C-alpha positions in Angstrom: 15.0 1.0 -9.7 15.4 0.5 -6.1 11.9 -1.2 -4.2 11.2 2.7 -2.5 10.7 3.9 -6.3 9.0 0.7 -6.8 6.5 1.0 -3.9 6.6 4.8 -4.2 5.2 4.1 -7.7 2.5 1.3 -6.7 1.0 4.1 -4.7 1.2 7.1 -7.1 -0.3 5.1 -9.5 -2.9 2.9 -7.9 -6.3 2.9 -10.3 -10.1 3.8 -8.6 -10.6 0.7 -10.2 -8.8 -1.5 -7.2 -9.9 0.1 -3.5 -7.5 1.8 -2.0 -7.6 -1.0 1.4 -5.3 -2.9 2.6 -2.6 -3.6 4.9 1.2 -2.4 4.5 3.7 -5.2 5.9 7.2 -3.3 6.9 10.5 -4.3 7.4 10.2 -4.8 11.2 7.5 -7.4 10.0 4.4 -4.7 11.6 1.4 -4.7 9.8 -0.7 -1.7 9.6 -4.5 -1.7 8.3 -5.2 1.0 5.6 -8.7 2.4 4.5 -7.0 5.6 2.1 -4.0 7.1 2.4 -2.0 10.1 0.3 1.4 10.1 -0.5 4.4 12.2 -0.9 7.8 12.0 -2.1 9.2 10.1 0.5 6.5 8.8 3.0 3.2 7.4 2.7 0.5 8.5 5.2 -1.7 6.2 5.5 -5.7 6.5 7.0 -7.1 4.0 9.3 -11.2 2.9 9.8 -10.5 2.0 13.8 -7.9 2.6 15.9 -4.5 0.7 16.5 -3.4 -0.2 20.2 -2.5 3.1 20.5 -5.7 5.3 19.7 -3.8 5.9 15.8 -6.0 6.5 13.1 -3.2 7.7 11.1 0.0 6.3 9.9 3.3 7.5 8.3 5.6 5.2 7.2 8.9 5.8 4.4 8.4 3.9 1.2 12.2 2.7 1.6 10.5 0.5 5.1 7.5 -1.1 3.4 8.3 -4.7 2.6 5.0 -5.6 1.5 1.7 -4.7 0.5 -1.2 -7.0 1.0 -4.9 -6.1 -1.3 -8.0 -7.2 1.0 -10.4 -7.0 -1.3 -11.4 -10.3 -2.9 -10.5 -9.4 -7.1 -8.8 -11.8 -9.9 -5.9 -11.4 -10.9 -6.2 -9.7 -14.4 -8.1 -6.2 -12.2 -3.4 -5.6 -11.7 -2.9 -5.4 -15.1 -3.5 -1.6 -14.8 -0.5 -1.5 -12.3 1.8 -3.2 -14.8 1.5 -6.7 -14.0 1.1 -9.6 -16.1 1.6 -13.1 -17.1 4.6 -14.6 -17.2 5.4 -15.2 -20.6 
């Protein structure tokens, strides 16, 4: 499975117990804040609480252009186990 599929799976199966807030970092290094999102086959539509420097409140990005996702809510690592993460053996 390539990273495009991994990112799509993360957003498609995001659990209700984890707030849909954070930052998506593009492969060009741009940080994009989001407060909610919608998924599609190849593009993520993110909603922003505040507009960016161009006045935009919605951002569309291809899953293949996502480099990282930052979660802004303070939480214990154990809460991410519902997303498939586990402690190393």
